[in-house]
KOLSEMAR-302989 format. One record per residue: x, y, z of N, C-alpha, C, CB in turn; residue in one letter; chain; residue number from 1. Coordinates in steps of 0.1 Angstrom, whole numbers, plus 5000, padded with zeros to 4 digits. Glycine has a CB too. Layout:
<recs>
(rec (X, Y, Z), (X, Y, Z), (X, Y, Z), (X, Y, Z), "A", "A", NUM);
...
</recs>
This chain:
<recs>
(rec (9478, 0389, 5972), (9473, 0384, 5984), (9469, 0395, 5993), (9484, 0375, 5991), "X", "A", 1);
(rec (9457, 0395, 5999), (9452, 0405, 6007), (9456, 0402, 6022), (9437, 0407, 6006), "X", "A", 2);
(rec (9457, 0413, 6030), (9461, 0411, 6044), (9448, 0410, 6052), (9469, 0422, 6049), "X", "A", 3);
(rec (9449, 0403, 6063), (9438, 0401, 6072), (9437, 0414, 6081), (9439, 0388, 6081), "X", "A", 4);
(rec (9425, 0419, 6083), (9424, 0430, 6092), (9428, 0427, 6106), (9409, 0436, 6092), "X", "A", 5);
(rec (9433, 0437, 6113), (9438, 0436, 6127), (9426, 0431, 6136), (9444, 0449, 6132), "X", "A", 6);
(rec (9429, 0421, 6144), (9419, 0416, 6153), (9422, 0420, 6168), (9419, 0400, 6152), "X", "A", 7);
(rec (9412, 0422, 6175), (9413, 0425, 6190), (9407, 0414, 6197), (9407, 0439, 6193), "X", "A", 8);
(rec (9415, 0407, 6205), (9410, 0396, 6213), (9406, 0400, 6227), (9421, 0385, 6214), "X", "A", 9);
(rec (9396, 0394, 6232), (9390, 0397, 6245), (9400, 0392, 6256), (9376, 0392, 6247), "X", "A", 10);
(rec (9400, 0398, 6267), (9408, 0393, 6278), (9405, 0379, 6282), (9406, 0402, 6291), "X", "A", 11);
(rec (9392, 0375, 6281), (9389, 0361, 6285), (9395, 0351, 6275), (9373, 0360, 6284), "X", "A", 12);
(rec (9395, 0355, 6262), (9401, 0346, 6252), (9416, 0345, 6254), (9399, 0352, 6238), "X", "A", 13);
(rec (9423, 0356, 6257), (9437, 0356, 6260), (9440, 0348, 6272), (9442, 0371, 6262), "X", "A", 14);
(rec (9432, 0349, 6282), (9435, 0341, 6294), (9433, 0326, 6292), (9425, 0345, 6306), "X", "A", 15);
(rec (9423, 0323, 6284), (9420, 0309, 6281), (9432, 0303, 6273), (9407, 0307, 6272), "X", "A", 16);
(rec (9437, 0310, 6263), (9448, 0305, 6255), (9461, 0304, 6263), (9450, 0314, 6243), "X", "A", 17);
(rec (9463, 0314, 6272), (9475, 0314, 6280), (9475, 0303, 6290), (9477, 0327, 6288), "X", "A", 18);
(rec (9463, 0300, 6296), (9462, 0289, 6305), (9464, 0275, 6298), (9448, 0289, 6312), "X", "A", 19);
(rec (9459, 0274, 6286), (9462, 0262, 6278), (9477, 0260, 6275), (9454, 0262, 6265), "X", "A", 20);
(rec (9484, 0271, 6273), (9498, 0271, 6270), (9505, 0267, 6283), (9503, 0285, 6265), "X", "A", 21);
(rec (9501, 0272, 6294), (9507, 0268, 6307), (9505, 0253, 6310), (9502, 0276, 6318), "X", "A", 22);
(rec (9494, 0248, 6307), (9491, 0234, 6309), (9501, 0225, 6302), (9477, 0230, 6305), "X", "A", 23);
(rec (9505, 0229, 6290), (9515, 0221, 6282), (9510, 0209, 6276), (9526, 0218, 6291), "X", "A", 24);
(rec (9497, 0207, 6275), (9491, 0195, 6268), (9493, 0196, 6253), (9476, 0194, 6271), "X", "A", 25);
(rec (9493, 0208, 6247), (9495, 0210, 6233), (9508, 0218, 6231), (9483, 0216, 6226), "X", "A", 26);
(rec (9514, 0217, 6220), (9526, 0225, 6217), (9521, 0239, 6213), (9535, 0219, 6206), "X", "A", 27);
(rec (9530, 0249, 6213), (9527, 0262, 6208), (9521, 0263, 6194), (9539, 0272, 6210), "X", "A", 28);
(rec (9527, 0255, 6186), (9523, 0254, 6172), (9509, 0249, 6171), (9532, 0245, 6163), "X", "A", 29);
(rec (9506, 0238, 6179), (9492, 0233, 6178), (9482, 0243, 6184), (9492, 0220, 6187), "X", "A", 30);
(rec (9486, 0250, 6195), (9477, 0260, 6200), (9474, 0271, 6191), (9482, 0265, 6214), "X", "A", 31);
(rec (9485, 0275, 6184), (9484, 0286, 6174), (9475, 0283, 6163), (9498, 0290, 6169), "X", "A", 32);
(rec (9476, 0270, 6158), (9467, 0266, 6148), (9453, 0264, 6153), (9472, 0253, 6142), "X", "A", 33);
(rec (9451, 0259, 6165), (9438, 0257, 6170), (9430, 0270, 6172), (9439, 0250, 6184), "X", "A", 34);
(rec (9437, 0280, 6177), (9430, 0293, 6180), (9433, 0304, 6170), (9435, 0298, 6193), "X", "A", 35);
(rec (9440, 0300, 6159), (9442, 0309, 6148), (9449, 0322, 6152), (9429, 0313, 6141), "X", "A", 36);
(rec (9460, 0321, 6160), (9468, 0332, 6164), (9483, 0328, 6163), (9465, 0336, 6179), "X", "A", 37);
(rec (9492, 0337, 6163), (9506, 0334, 6161), (9512, 0329, 6174), (9514, 0347, 6156), "X", "A", 38);
(rec (9521, 0320, 6172), (9528, 0314, 6184), (9534, 0324, 6193), (9538, 0303, 6180), "X", "A", 39);
(rec (9540, 0334, 6187), (9547, 0345, 6195), (9537, 0352, 6204), (9554, 0355, 6186), "X", "A", 40);
(rec (9525, 0354, 6198), (9514, 0361, 6206), (9510, 0352, 6218), (9502, 0363, 6197), "X", "A", 41);
(rec (9509, 0339, 6217), (9506, 0330, 6228), (9517, 0331, 6238), (9504, 0316, 6223), "X", "A", 42);
(rec (9530, 0332, 6234), (9541, 0333, 6243), (9540, 0346, 6251), (9554, 0332, 6236), "X", "A", 43);
(rec (9536, 0357, 6245), (9535, 0370, 6252), (9524, 0369, 6262), (9532, 0381, 6242), "X", "A", 44);
(rec (9512, 0364, 6258), (9501, 0363, 6267), (9505, 0354, 6279), (9489, 0357, 6260), "X", "A", 45);
(rec (9512, 0343, 6277), (9516, 0334, 6287), (9525, 0341, 6297), (9523, 0322, 6282), "X", "A", 46);
(rec (9535, 0349, 6292), (9544, 0356, 6301), (9536, 0367, 6309), (9555, 0362, 6293), "X", "A", 47);
(rec (9527, 0374, 6302), (9519, 0384, 6309), (9511, 0378, 6321), (9509, 0391, 6300), "X", "A", 48);
(rec (9505, 0366, 6318), (9498, 0359, 6328), (9506, 0355, 6340), (9491, 0346, 6322), "X", "A", 49);
(rec (9518, 0351, 6338), (9527, 0347, 6348), (9532, 0359, 6356), (9540, 0340, 6343), "X", "A", 50);
(rec (9534, 0370, 6350), (9539, 0383, 6356), (9528, 0388, 6366), (9543, 0393, 6346), "X", "A", 51);
(rec (9515, 0387, 6361), (9504, 0393, 6369), (9497, 0384, 6377), (9495, 0400, 6359), "X", "A", 52);
(rec (9501, 0371, 6378), (9493, 0361, 6386), (9493, 0365, 6401), (9500, 0348, 6384), "X", "A", 53);
(rec (9503, 0371, 6406), (9504, 0374, 6420), (9493, 0384, 6424), (9518, 0379, 6424), "X", "A", 54);
(rec (9490, 0393, 6415), (9480, 0403, 6418), (9466, 0397, 6420), (9479, 0414, 6407), "X", "A", 55);
(rec (9463, 0385, 6415), (9451, 0379, 6417), (9448, 0375, 6431), (9450, 0366, 6408), "X", "A", 56);
(rec (9459, 0371, 6438), (9458, 0367, 6452), (9461, 0378, 6462), (9467, 0355, 6454), "X", "A", 57);
(rec (9459, 0391, 6458), (9461, 0402, 6467), (9475, 0407, 6468), (9456, 0398, 6481), "X", "A", 58);
(rec (9483, 0404, 6458), (9496, 0410, 6458), (9496, 0425, 6454), (9505, 0402, 6448), "X", "A", 59);
(rec (9507, 0430, 6452), (9508, 0444, 6448), (9502, 0447, 6435), (9523, 0449, 6449), "X", "A", 60);
(rec (9494, 0457, 6434), (9488, 0461, 6421), (9493, 0475, 6417), (9473, 0460, 6421), "X", "A", 61);
(rec (9497, 0476, 6405), (9503, 0489, 6401), (9491, 0499, 6399), (9510, 0488, 6388), "X", "A", 62);
(rec (9480, 0495, 6393), (9470, 0505, 6390), (9462, 0509, 6403), (9460, 0499, 6380), "X", "A", 63);
(rec (9460, 0500, 6412), (9452, 0502, 6424), (9460, 0511, 6434), (9448, 0489, 6430), "X", "A", 64);
(rec (9473, 0511, 6434), (9481, 0519, 6443), (9479, 0534, 6440), (9496, 0514, 6443), "X", "A", 65);
(rec (9472, 0541, 6449), (9471, 0555, 6446), (9479, 0563, 6457), (9456, 0559, 6447), "X", "A", 66);
(rec (9483, 0575, 6453), (9491, 0582, 6463), (9482, 0587, 6475), (9498, 0594, 6457), "X", "A", 67);
(rec (9488, 0588, 6487), (9480, 0592, 6498), (9474, 0606, 6496), (9488, 0592, 6511), "X", "A", 68);
(rec (9462, 0608, 6501), (9455, 0621, 6499), (9456, 0629, 6512), (9440, 0619, 6495), "X", "A", 69);
(rec (9460, 0642, 6510), (9461, 0651, 6522), (9448, 0659, 6523), (9473, 0661, 6520), "X", "A", 70);
(rec (9440, 0655, 6533), (9427, 0661, 6534), (9428, 0675, 6539), (9419, 0653, 6544), "X", "A", 71);
(rec (9437, 0679, 6547), (9439, 0693, 6551), (9441, 0702, 6539), (9450, 0694, 6562), "X", "A", 72);
(rec (9449, 0698, 6530), (9452, 0706, 6518), (9440, 0707, 6510), (9464, 0699, 6510), "X", "A", 73);
(rec (9432, 0696, 6508), (9420, 0697, 6500), (9409, 0706, 6507), (9414, 0683, 6498), "X", "A", 74);
(rec (9408, 0705, 6520), (9398, 0714, 6527), (9403, 0729, 6526), (9397, 0710, 6542), "X", "A", 75);
(rec (9416, 0731, 6527), (9420, 0745, 6525), (9417, 0750, 6511), (9436, 0746, 6528), "X", "A", 76);
(rec (9419, 0742, 6501), (9416, 0746, 6487), (9401, 0749, 6486), (9420, 0735, 6478), "X", "A", 77);
(rec (9392, 0741, 6492), (9378, 0743, 6491), (9375, 0756, 6498), (9370, 0731, 6498), "X", "A", 78);
(rec (9381, 0759, 6509), (9379, 0772, 6516), (9382, 0784, 6508), (9386, 0772, 6530), "X", "A", 79);
(rec (9394, 0783, 6501), (9398, 0794, 6493), (9388, 0796, 6481), (9412, 0790, 6487), "X", "A", 80);
(rec (9384, 0785, 6475), (9374, 0787, 6464), (9361, 0792, 6469), (9372, 0773, 6457), "X", "A", 81);
(rec (9357, 0789, 6481), (9344, 0794, 6486), (9346, 0809, 6489), (9341, 0787, 6500), "X", "A", 82);
(rec (9357, 0814, 6494), (9359, 0828, 6496), (9360, 0835, 6482), (9373, 0830, 6503), "X", "A", 83);
(rec (9366, 0829, 6472), (9367, 0836, 6459), (9353, 0837, 6453), (9376, 0828, 6450), "X", "A", 84);
(rec (9345, 0827, 6454), (9331, 0827, 6449), (9323, 0837, 6456), (9324, 0813, 6450), "X", "A", 85);
(rec (9324, 0838, 6469), (9317, 0848, 6477), (9321, 0862, 6473), (9318, 0846, 6492), "X", "A", 86);
(rec (9334, 0864, 6472), (9339, 0878, 6468), (9335, 0882, 6454), (9355, 0878, 6469), "X", "A", 87);
(rec (9336, 0873, 6445), (9331, 0876, 6431), (9316, 0878, 6430), (9336, 0865, 6421), "X", "A", 88);
(rec (9309, 0871, 6438), (9294, 0873, 6438), (9290, 0886, 6443), (9288, 0862, 6446), "X", "A", 89);
(rec (9297, 0891, 6454), (9294, 0904, 6459), (9299, 0915, 6449), (9302, 0906, 6472), "X", "A", 90);
(rec (9310, 0913, 6443), (9315, 0923, 6434), (9306, 0925, 6422), (9330, 0920, 6429), "X", "A", 91);
(rec (9301, 0913, 6417), (9293, 0914, 6405), (9279, 0920, 6409), (9291, 0900, 6399), "X", "A", 92);
(rec (9274, 0917, 6420), (9261, 0922, 6424), (9262, 0937, 6427), (9256, 0915, 6437), "X", "A", 93);
(rec (9273, 0942, 6432), (9275, 0957, 6433), (9276, 0964, 6420), (9288, 0960, 6442), "X", "A", 94);
(rec (9282, 0957, 6410), (9284, 0963, 6397), (9271, 0961, 6389), (9295, 0956, 6389), "X", "A", 95);
(rec (9261, 0954, 6394), (9248, 0953, 6388), (9248, 0942, 6377), (9244, 0966, 6381), "X", "A", 96);
(rec (9258, 0934, 6376), (9259, 0923, 6366), (9253, 0910, 6371), (9273, 0921, 6362), "X", "A", 97);
(rec (9250, 0909, 6384), (9245, 0897, 6390), (9232, 0901, 6398), (9255, 0890, 6399), "X", "A", 98);
(rec (9221, 0894, 6395), (9209, 0897, 6402), (9210, 0894, 6417), (9197, 0889, 6396), "X", "A", 99);
(rec (9203, 0901, 6425), (9203, 0899, 6440), (9197, 0886, 6444), (9197, 0911, 6447), "X", "A", 100);
(rec (9189, 0879, 6436), (9183, 0867, 6439), (9193, 0856, 6441), (9172, 0863, 6429), "X", "A", 101);
(rec (9193, 0850, 6452), (9202, 0839, 6455), (9196, 0828, 6462), (9215, 0843, 6462), "X", "A", 102);
</recs>
C-alpha cells in the first residue's frame, strides 16, 4: 500500500472547513469524509479559529505588536555612520585609493 503525499491546504479551505464544523450541521466524521481530511485536523482548525477570532475584530494581535522605536537612538546611529563614512573617504583619498571625484 502506497502512502499519499503530504498535502498543504490553503487558509481559505481551512477556514471554510472550520466554519462548517462550528455550525454543527454535520458531524466531524461526515465533514472529514466530505473534505477528505482527518477529523483530528478539523478539530485543530476549529480550535485555531476560535482562538484567533478576537483578532478579526481589532483585538490584540501577536504579529502586529511591534516594540516601540527610539528615534533618537536611530538618528544617533545614522550620525555615527555618516562620520565613519566621511572619515574613511578622506583617509582613502589621502592614501590614493579613492578617486577625488565625488
